[in-house]
C-alpha positions in Angstrom: 33.4 -3.2 5.8 31.2 -2.0 3.3 27.1 -1.4 4.5 24.9 -3.9 2.6 22.2 -2.0 0.5 18.6 -2.1 2.1 16.0 -3.1 -0.5 12.5 -2.0 0.3 9.3 -2.9 -1.2 6.4 -0.8 -2.9 3.1 -2.3 -4.0 2.3 1.4 -4.8 3.0 5.1 -4.8 2.7 6.0 -1.5 4.6 3.1 -0.3 7.4 4.1 -2.7 7.1 7.5 -1.2 7.2 6.0 2.3 10.5 3.9 1.6 12.4 6.5 -0.1 11.7 9.0 2.6 12.4 5.9 5.3 16.2 5.5 3.6 16.0 2.9 1.2 18.6 2.5 -1.2 16.8 0.8 -3.3 13.0 -0.2 -4.2 11.8 -2.5 -6.2 8.1 -2.8 -7.8 6.3 -4.3 -10.5 4.2 -3.0 -13.5 0.5 -4.5 -14.1 1.6 -7.5 -15.8 4.4 -10.5 -15.1 5.2 -9.6 -11.2 4.3 -11.9 -8.7 2.1 -9.7 -6.6 -0.5 -9.2 -8.7 -3.0 -8.2 -5.9 -0.6 -5.2 -4.9 -1.7 -1.6 -6.4 1.4 -2.2 -9.1 2.3 0.5 -11.3 0.9 1.3 -15.0 3.6 3.0 -17.6 3.1 6.7 -16.4 2.7 5.6 -12.9 6.0 3.5 -13.2 7.9 7.1 -14.8 6.6 9.1 -11.8 7.9 6.6 -9.6 11.6 6.3 -11.2 12.0 10.1 -11.3 10.9 10.4 -7.9 13.6 7.5 -6.9 16.3 9.4 -9.5 15.7 12.6 -7.8 16.4 10.5 -4.5 19.5 8.9 -5.2 17.5 5.6 -5.0 17.7 2.8 -7.1 15.0 0.9 -9.2 14.2 -2.8 -9.7 11.4 -4.1 -11.6 10.3 -7.4 -10.6 9.3 -9.8 -14.0 9.2 -12.7 -11.6 6.5 -14.6 -12.9 6.1 -18.1 -15.1 5.7 -17.2 -18.8 4.4 -19.0 -21.6 5.8 -18.6 -25.2 3.0 -16.4 -26.2 4.1 -14.1 -23.3 7.7 -13.7 -24.4 7.5 -11.5 -26.9 4.9 -9.1 -24.5 7.4 -9.0 -22.3 10.5 -8.1 -24.3 8.1 -5.2 -25.7 7.6 -4.0 -22.1 11.4 -4.0 -21.5 12.2 -2.5 -24.6 9.4 0.5 -23.7 11.0 1.0 -20.2 14.7 0.9 -21.5 13.9 3.7 -24.2 12.2 6.3 -21.8 13.1 5.8 -18.0 14.9 1.9 -17.6 15.4 0.8 -14.0 18.5 -0.3 -12.6 18.0 -4.1 -12.9 15.3 -6.6 -13.4 14.5 -9.5 -10.8 13.1 -12.5 -13.3 12.2 -16.1 -12.2 11.6 -17.3 -16.0 15.1 -18.8 -17.4 13.7 -18.5 -20.5 12.7 -15.0 -20.2 16.5 -14.3 -18.6 18.2 -16.1 -21.8 15.4 -13.7 -24.4 16.4 -10.5 -22.4 20.3 -10.9 -22.5 19.6 -11.6 -26.1 17.5 -8.6 -27.2 19.3 -6.3 -24.5 23.0 -7.7 -24.0 23.8 -4.9 -21.3 20.4 -5.5 -19.3 21.5 -6.1 -15.4 19.1 -9.3 -14.4 19.2 -10.3 -10.6 17.6 -13.8 -10.3 14.5 -14.0 -8.3 14.0 -16.3 -5.1 12.0 -17.7 -6.9 14.5 -19.7 -8.8 15.0 -21.5 -5.5 18.7 -20.6 -5.8 20.6 -21.8 -2.4 24.1 -22.9 -3.3 27.5 -21.3 -5.3 27.0 -24.6 -7.6 23.7 -23.2 -8.8 25.2 -19.6 -8.7 27.9 -20.2 -11.4 25.6 -21.3 -13.4 23.6 -18.0 -12.9 26.6 -16.1 -13.3 27.3 -18.4 -17.1 23.5 -17.2 -18.2 24.5 -13.5 -17.5 22.9 -12.8 -14.1 24.4 -10.5 -11.9 22.8 -10.8 -8.6 21.0 -13.9 -6.6 18.5 -13.5 -4.6 18.8 -16.5 -2.2 16.1 -19.1 -1.3 14.5 -18.0 2.1 15.3 -21.1 3.9 19.6 -20.9 3.5 21.3 -20.9 6.8 23.8 -18.3 7.5 26.8 -20.8 6.4 25.2 -21.3 3.6 24.6 -17.5 2.7 28.6 -17.1 3.2 29.3 -20.1 0.8 27.2 -18.4 -1.7 29.0 -15.0 -1.2 32.3 -16.6 -1.5 31.5 -17.4 -4.9 32.2 -13.7 -5.6 28.3 -13.2 -7.4 26.2 -10.3 -5.8 23.9 -11.9 -2.9 20.6 -10.4 -1.8 18.9 -12.3 1.1 15.4 -11.4 2.6 15.6 -10.2 6.5 11.8 -9.0 7.3 8.7 -9.9 5.8 6.1 -12.9 5.1 7.3 -16.6 4.6 6.2 -19.1 2.2 5.9 -22.1 3.7 6.9 -24.0 0.6 9.9 -23.5 -1.0 10.1 -21.1 -3.2 9.0 -21.3 -7.2 7.6 -24.4 -6.2 4.3 -24.0 -4.5 1.7 -25.2 -6.8 -1.2 -25.4 -3.9 -3.3 -22.1 -4.7 -2.8 -23.1 -8.4 -4.5 -26.9 -8.1 -7.1 -25.7 -5.7 -8.4 -22.7 -6.8 -6.8 -21.8 -10.6 -4.8 -18.9 -8.5 -0.8 -20.1 -9.2 1.4 -18.4 -7.3 4.0 -18.6 -9.9 1.7 -16.2 -12.0 1.4 -13.7 -9.2 -2.1 -15.1 -8.2 -1.7 -17.1 -4.7 -4.7 -17.7 -2.4 -2.6 -18.6 0.4 -3.8 -21.9 1.4 -0.7 -22.4 3.5 -2.6 -19.7 6.0 -6.0 -21.7 6.0 -6.7 -24.0 9.0 -6.2 -27.9 8.4 -7.8 -30.2 11.2 -8.5 -27.2 13.7 -5.0 -26.3 13.2 -2.6 -24.2 11.3 0.1 -26.3 10.6 1.1 -24.3 7.3 1.5 -21.0 9.0 5.0 -19.6 9.4 5.7 -16.7 11.2 7.1 -13.7 9.5 10.7 -13.8 9.1 12.9 -10.9 11.5 16.6 -11.0 10.8 16.8 -7.4 12.7 19.1 -9.1 15.6 21.4 -10.0 13.0 22.5 -7.4 11.0 26.2 -7.3 12.0 26.5 -10.7 11.2 25.1 -10.4 7.7 27.2 -7.5 7.1 30.2 -9.3 8.3 29.5 -12.3 6.0 29.5 -9.8 3.1 25.9 -10.1 1.8 25.5 -7.3 -0.8 21.6 -6.6 -0.4 19.0 -6.7 2.5 15.4 -7.3 1.7 12.4 -6.3 3.7 9.2 -8.3 1.8 5.7 -6.3 1.8 4.5 -5.3 -1.6 1.1 -6.0 -0.5 1.8 -3.6 2.7 0.6 -0.2 3.4 2.8 2.9 3.5 3.2 2.9 7.1 3.9 -0.2 7.6 7.0 0.1 4.8 7.5 2.9 6.4 7.9 2.0 9.8 10.2 -1.2 9.2 12.5 0.6 6.5 13.3 3.2 9.2 14.5 0.5 12.0 16.7 -1.2 9.3 18.2 2.2 8.4 19.3 2.7 11.6 20.6 -0.9 12.6 22.7 -0.8 9.0 24.2 2.4 9.7 25.0 1.6 13.0 25.9 -1.8 12.6 24.2 -3.0 15.4 21.3 -5.8 16.2 17.8 -4.4 16.9 17.1 -3.2 20.4 13.9 -4.7 22.8 12.1 -1.6 21.8 12.7 -1.6 18.3 11.7 -5.4 18.0 8.7 -4.2 19.7 7.9 -1.7 16.9 8.6 -3.9 14.6 6.3 -6.3 15.9 3.7 -3.6 16.3 3.8 -2.5 12.4 2.7 -6.8 11.5 4.1 -10.1 13.0 2.4 -13.8 13.5 2.5 -14.3 16.7 6.1 -13.0 17.0 8.9 -13.8 14.3 11.0 -16.3 13.3 14.9 -16.6 12.1 14.8 -19.9 12.8 16.6 -20.7 9.1 19.2 -18.4 9.1 20.3 -20.0 12.5 19.4 -23.5 11.5 16.9 -23.8 14.0 14.0 -25.4 12.0 11.3 -26.7 14.1 7.4 -26.1 15.5 8.6 -22.5 17.5 8.7 -21.0 13.4 5.2 -21.3 13.0 2.3 -18.7 14.1 -0.7 -16.9 13.2 -1.8 -13.6 12.9 -3.9 -12.9 16.4 -6.8 -10.6 17.5 -3.9 -9.2 19.8 -1.7 -8.6 16.6 -4.1 -7.0 14.7 -4.8 -4.6 18.0 -1.2 -3.4 18.2 -0.8 -2.9 14.6 -4.4 -1.0 14.8 -2.8 1.1 17.7 0.6 1.5 16.5 1.2 5.2 15.9 3.4 5.5 12.8 3.8 9.0 11.3 5.4 9.0 7.7 8.0 12.1 7.6 8.4 13.3 4.5 12.4 13.5 3.4 13.7 16.5 0.9 16.9 16.8 -0.8 19.1 19.5 0.6 20.4 22.2 -1.9 22.7 25.0 -2.0 21.4 28.1 -3.6 23.8 30.8 -4.6 22.2 34.0 -6.2 23.7 36.8 -7.9 21.7 40.2 -8.7 24.1 42.8 -10.0 23.4 46.1 -11.3 22.7 46.3 -14.8 23.3 42.8 -15.5 20.6 39.6 -15.7 19.9 37.9 -12.7 21.8 34.7 -12.1 20.9 31.2 -9.9 22.7 28.2 -9.2 22.0 25.3 -7.0 23.6 22.4 -6.0 23.1 19.1 -4.8 25.7 16.7 -4.1 27.4 16.0 -7.4 25.0 18.1 -9.6 24.3 21.8 -10.3 22.1 23.5 -12.5 22.0 27.4 -13.4 19.5 29.7 -14.7 19.6 33.6 -15.6 16.8 36.0 -15.1 15.7 39.4 -15.2 17.7 42.3 -15.0 16.9 44.1 -11.7 16.1 47.6 -11.8 17.0 50.9 -9.8 14.7 51.0 -6.9 12.1 54.0 -6.3 11.2 53.9 -3.0 12.0 50.2 -1.0 15.0 48.1 -2.6 15.4 44.6 -2.3 16.8 43.3 0.9 19.1 40.4 0.9 16.6 39.0 3.5 13.7 39.1 1.5 15.5 37.7 -1.2 16.9 34.6 0.4 13.2 34.0 2.1 11.8 33.7 -1.4 14.3 31.5 -2.5 13.8 29.5 0.6 10.3 29.0 -0.3 10.8 25.5 -2.1 7.2 24.6 -1.3 6.1 21.0 -3.0 9.5 20.5 -4.7 11.4 17.6 -3.2 14.2 20.1 -1.7 15.0 22.1 1.2 17.2 24.9 0.6 19.8 26.8 2.1 20.4 30.3 0.3 23.4 32.7 0.0 23.0 35.6 -2.1 24.9 38.8 -3.9 22.5 41.7 -4.0 23.8 45.0 -4.9 22.1 48.0 -3.4 19.5 50.0 -4.1 18.1 47.6 -6.6 14.5 45.6 -7.0 13.5 42.6 -8.6 9.7 42.1 -8.7 9.0 38.7 -6.8 7.2 36.9 -9.9 11.0 37.5 -11.1 12.2 35.6 -8.1 10.1 33.2 -7.8 10.6 32.5 -11.7 14.6 32.3 -11.0 13.6 29.7 -8.4 11.5 27.5 -9.9 13.6 27.3 -13.4 17.1 26.4 -11.6 15.2 23.6 -9.1 13.8 22.3 -12.4 16.9 22.0 -14.0 18.7 20.8 -11.2 16.4 17.9 -10.8 16.7 17.0 -14.3 20.2 17.0 -13.6 20.0 14.7 -10.7 17.6 12.5 -12.3 20.1 12.3 -15.5 23.3 11.6 -13.2 21.2 8.9 -11.5 19.7 6.9 -14.8 21.8 4.1 -15.8 23.5 4.5 -19.3 23.4 1.5 -21.6 22.4 0.6 -25.3 18.4 0.3 -25.3 18.7 -0.7 -28.6 16.7 -4.0 -29.0 18.6 -7.0 -30.8 17.1 -9.7 -33.0 16.1 -13.0 -30.6 16.6 -15.9 -33.0 13.8 -18.3 -33.5 14.0 -21.5 -31.9 14.7 -24.5 -33.7 12.0 -27.0 -32.7 14.2 -30.1 -33.5 13.3 -33.3 -34.6 10.1 -34.5 -32.7 10.8 -38.1 -31.4 7.9 -40.3 -31.9 8.4 -43.0 -29.6 5.6 -43.0 -26.6 6.9 -44.5 -23.2 5.4 -44.7 -19.6 7.7 -43.9 -16.7 6.7 -45.1 -13.1 7.4 -42.7 -10.5 7.3 -44.2 -6.5 7.4 -41.1 -4.1 7.5 -43.1 -0.8 10.1 -45.5 -1.8 10.4 -49.0 -3.4 7.1 -50.2 -3.7 6.1 -54.0 -3.2 7.8 -56.6 -5.3 4.8 -57.3 -7.3 4.2 -53.6 -8.0 7.9 -53.2 -9.0 8.0 -56.2 -11.6 4.7 -55.0 -13.1 6.5 -51.7 -13.7 9.8 -53.1 -15.2 7.5 -55.0 -17.3 5.7 -52.1 -18.5 7.9 -48.8 -18.2 11.0 -47.5 -20.0 12.0 -46.0 -16.8 11.5 -46.6 -13.2 11.9 -43.5 -10.6 12.8 -43.8 -7.2 13.9 -41.7 -4.4 17.7 -41.3 -4.2 17.5 -42.7 -0.5 15.5 -45.9 -1.5 16.7 -49.3 -0.7 16.8 -50.5 -4.1 16.6 -54.6 -4.1 19.8 -55.6 -6.1 17.6 -57.5 -8.8 15.7 -54.6 -9.5 18.9 -52.2 -10.6 19.4 -52.0 -14.5 19.6 -49.0 -17.0 15.8 -48.3 -16.5 16.2 -46.6 -13.1 16.5 -43.4 -12.2 17.2 -41.6 -8.6 15.5 -38.5 -7.9 17.4 -36.2 -6.0 16.0 -34.2 -3.5 14.6 -31.0 -4.7 16.8 -28.5 -2.5 20.4 -29.6 -1.8 21.9 -27.0 0.7 26.1 -27.2 1.5 25.0 -29.1 4.8 23.5 -31.9 3.0 26.2 -31.7 -0.1 28.5 -34.6 1.6 25.5 -37.1 2.4 24.1 -36.4 -1.1 27.3 -37.2 -3.0 28.0 -40.6 -1.1 24.8 -41.8 -2.0 24.7 -40.7 -5.7 28.4 -42.8 -5.6 26.4 -45.5 -3.9 23.7 -45.8 -6.8 26.6 -45.5 -9.5 28.5 -48.6 -7.9 25.5 -50.4 -7.9 24.9 -49.9 -11.3 22.4 -46.8 -11.5 22.7 -44.8 -15.2 20.3 -41.7 -14.4 19.3 -39.1 -12.1 16.7 -36.8 -12.3 17.1 -33.3 -10.6 14.4 -31.0 -9.8 17.2 -28.0 -9.9 20.1 -27.2 -12.6 22.1 -26.5 -9.5 22.3 -29.9 -8.9 24.0 -31.2 -12.1 27.2 -30.9 -10.6 26.5 -34.3 -9.0 25.5 -35.9 -12.4 28.9 -36.5 -14.0 28.8 -39.8 -15.9 24.9 -40.0 -15.5 21.9 -39.4 -17.9 20.0 -36.7 -16.4 16.3 -36.3 -16.2 14.6 -32.9 -15.7 11.8 -33.0 -13.0 9.0 -30.5 -13.1 10.1 -28.1 -10.5 12.3 -26.9 -13.0 9.3 -24.8 -14.1 9.4 -25.4 -17.8 6.4 -23.5 -19.2 7.9 -22.1 -22.3 9.9 -23.6 -25.2 12.8 -20.7 -24.1 13.4 -22.4 -20.7 13.4 -26.0 -22.3 16.5 -25.0 -24.4 18.1 -23.3 -22.1 18.0 -26.5 -19.7 19.0 -28.8 -22.9 21.8 -26.8 -23.3 22.9 -27.4 -19.9 22.9 -31.1 -20.5 19.4 -32.3 -19.3 18.1 -35.3 -21.4 14.6 -35.1 -21.1 12.7 -32.7 -19.2 9.1 -33.0 -17.8 6.9 -29.7 -18.7 5.2 -27.8 -15.9 1.8 -29.4 -14.5 0.3 -26.1 -14.9 0.5 -25.9 -18.5 -0.6 -27.6 -21.4 2.4 -29.5 -22.4 1.5 -29.2 -26.6 2.5 -25.6 -25.9 5.9 -26.2 -24.9 8.4 -27.1 -28.0 10.3 -29.9 -26.3 12.3 -32.9 -27.6 12.0 -35.8 -25.2 9.3 -33.9 -23.1 7.6 -35.7 -20.1 4.6 -34.9 -18.4 2.4 -36.5 -15.4 -0.6 -38.4 -16.6 -1.5 -39.7 -13.2 -1.0 -38.8 -9.7 -1.0 -36.6 -7.2 1.1 -33.7 -8.1 3.3 -32.7 -5.4 2.1 -29.1 -4.2 4.7 -28.2 -1.5 7.8 -28.9 -0.8 8.7 -27.6 2.6 12.1 -27.4 4.5 10.1 -27.5 7.6 8.2 -30.8 9.0 5.0 -29.9 8.6 4.1 -33.5 9.7 5.6 -33.1 13.2 2.7 -30.2 13.4 0.0 -32.7 12.6 0.9 -35.9 14.5 3.8 -36.7 17.3 7.1 -36.8 15.8 8.7 -40.8 15.2 12.1 -39.5 14.4 12.9 -42.4 12.1 11.3 -44.3 9.1 9.2 -43.1 6.2 6.7 -40.4 8.0 3.6 -39.9 6.7 0.5 -37.9 7.4 -2.6 -36.1 6.1 -4.2 -32.6 5.7 -7.6 -32.1 6.0 -8.9 -28.7 5.0 -12.7 -27.0 5.7 -13.7 -28.8 2.4 -12.6 -32.4 4.1 -10.5 -32.8 1.2 -7.6 -34.9 2.4 -3.7 -33.7 1.1 -0.8 -36.4 1.9 2.2 -36.0 3.3 5.1 -37.6 2.8 8.9 -37.2 4.4 11.3 -36.3 1.4 15.2 -36.1 2.2 16.0 -35.2 6.2 13.1 -33.5 7.6 11.6 -32.5 4.6 8.1 -32.9 3.7 6.1 -33.1 0.2 2.2 -32.3 0.4 0.3 -33.9 -2.3 -2.9 -32.9 -4.0 -5.7 -34.1 -2.4 -7.1 -35.7 -5.7 -5.1 -37.0 -8.5 -4.4 -35.5 -12.0 -6.2 -38.2 -14.3 -5.4 -37.9 -18.1 -5.3 -41.8 -18.9 -8.1 -41.1 -21.2 -6.7 -38.2 -23.0 -3.3 -39.8 -24.4 -4.3 -38.3 -27.7 -4.5 -34.5 -27.0 -0.7 -34.6 -25.3 0.3 -35.2 -29.2 3.9 -33.6 -28.2 4.8 -35.3 -25.6 7.2 -38.1 -25.4 7.1 -39.7 -21.9 3.9 -40.5 -19.6 5.0 -40.2 -15.7 2.5 -41.9 -13.8 3.1 -41.2 -10.0 2.0 -42.6 -7.1 2.1 -41.9 -3.6 -0.2 -43.6 -1.0 -1.5 -45.5 -3.4 -2.4 -49.5 -2.3 -0.9 -52.5 -4.5 -4.4 -53.0 -6.4 -4.8 -49.4 -6.9 -1.3 -49.4 -9.0 -1.4 -52.4 -10.6 -5.2 -50.9 -12.0 -3.7 -47.6 -13.4 -1.5 -49.7 -15.3 -4.2 -51.4 -17.0 -6.1 -48.3 -17.1 -3.5 -46.9 -19.4 -3.4 -49.7 -21.7 -7.4 -49.4 -22.0 -7.5 -45.6 -22.4 -10.1 -45.8 -19.1 -12.3 -43.0 -18.0 -11.8 -42.0 -14.8 -14.1 -42.7 -11.9 -13.9 -41.0 -8.3 -12.6 -37.5 -8.2 -9.8 -36.6 -10.2 -8.4 -33.2 -11.6 -7.2 -32.6 -15.3 -4.2 -30.4 -14.4 -2.6 -28.2 -17.0 -5.2 -29.5 -19.7 -8.2 -28.0 -17.5 -6.6 -24.7 -16.3 -4.5 -23.5 -18.8 -7.3 -20.8 -19.9 -7.3 -19.1 -16.5 -3.4 -20.1 -15.2 -1.6 -18.9 -18.4 -4.1 -17.4 -21.0 -4.8 -18.8 -24.3 
């Protein structure tokens, strides 16, 4: 059984050193742009070169994160950035979120290894197959995957990476808009303000404990997972060193953590303990916790000492009468040789083997520790400066040889990325009504059918027989794990038998359920650039909802959609938030509310199974701004907890282009400058 790779975080150069010295097989870090931890130290180009050289010297792989969503104007900048790295100090792989960037990277650099970020929310073998088709070699699975879910993906044959330790987002990865809509700091742009850690109504119903799978290492290894990933690019070097050291030992010895090791992990950082709820399938209230004063005190008192780890080298030195001195250094499969001065005949005290070895052993600030053997003819002398120069030269050459040996060899010459065909714009503008909570009243449904070209309802909605026609599109759950597959497939087949002809998907992995249906793409597909739209269209998706985080006019997309009214879904959660707020009813359409410190109220509605959706406290309102949405074909009206009267009023407001009253947001039209740049 092959040991899985241990992948460690590096938010700055100190944390990177700590990760390498603690025994990481690979590290991941970000540059000053395009990474999902904008507030970590991160690395500029000179620092990145230093970091890569350091890792190469220690035989540690380097993965560079490019895990944010990009606009059209940023794609070219990202390609320029990668071209600079590929030419000088290429990483072993790139971790990418944006589908459009994946496409462009593979066109520009066909040999480039790309890993799909967990922000892509891939959780099944079906999605993984599509990942392989677009050139992705490894998938970082969604943190919500169970042991069985993980095993199913591993069996598909793609390299699989999972998180085993660190902070958990309560929102399904890549789908959190809460920080973006509340304060303009987008998690999809690396600027999350962590609203999930805040107090709501005197409680902390969104704060998950940190993940810890240290007790499950043998199980994970048995499944065949390729890489175990530790979260923590915002953490200290001491934290990184302690956590990596423990997991290194567990992997090497293929055993679960001891009680003492669990205590050490907790001392390094925890939030009221740890959780393994997703992995084990035990999802519930026990997964939630906050960082208490006791937790903080334990971390302050933790004694963590970072120990530098050097590479062992063998040095052979030959000092022969009348010949230039020669020194050779070996490290693993690499070696280097250097020549030096010709020794002189000693007049007084000749050089001894002990003195020579002692001098050559002084590796000082180099990354090496030496074991020296010397062959020295008697009666010779060589100046200490000459010996020091021999040592420096051979170790410098050895370092270069090791770096060269560990640097990936691939063609870095950039290929031309084809110019996008904007396609033929559809001049028709239509309305789409979406009812998040299920089938509305008969009066509302009649009104929607009179006005709208499409009506979207949840897959599980009990649609009256009279209402079924070719305008109905059923919305699949955002996440469909292997354990959900049979139930979802049954509901889709039932819908087809009733006469439903359209489905709306939030994840391209779910296209397997859509044979025979017209497919509409939902906003969680994160369409923020024209290249992403093209990839999804090529997969067979008919219409695409542009991300609510960006002005839709900035994305070239035929048959595009945009939310012009509604409380935008801010989070989709795998855990039941409603049961953290109010006693669980265990049946029916559960609803609740979150109230923050500003008294803003966020509706929470149960989705498929025990999952929840948290909505914005105020609606996006663009009914009076439709003239600004010149490139949008379908205007989506999204209804959550509105009354019948309010819904009918919205329909009238569309006709009248009525200005808003009360609290509202302009959504992507307002925030495009701060979220996606100009």
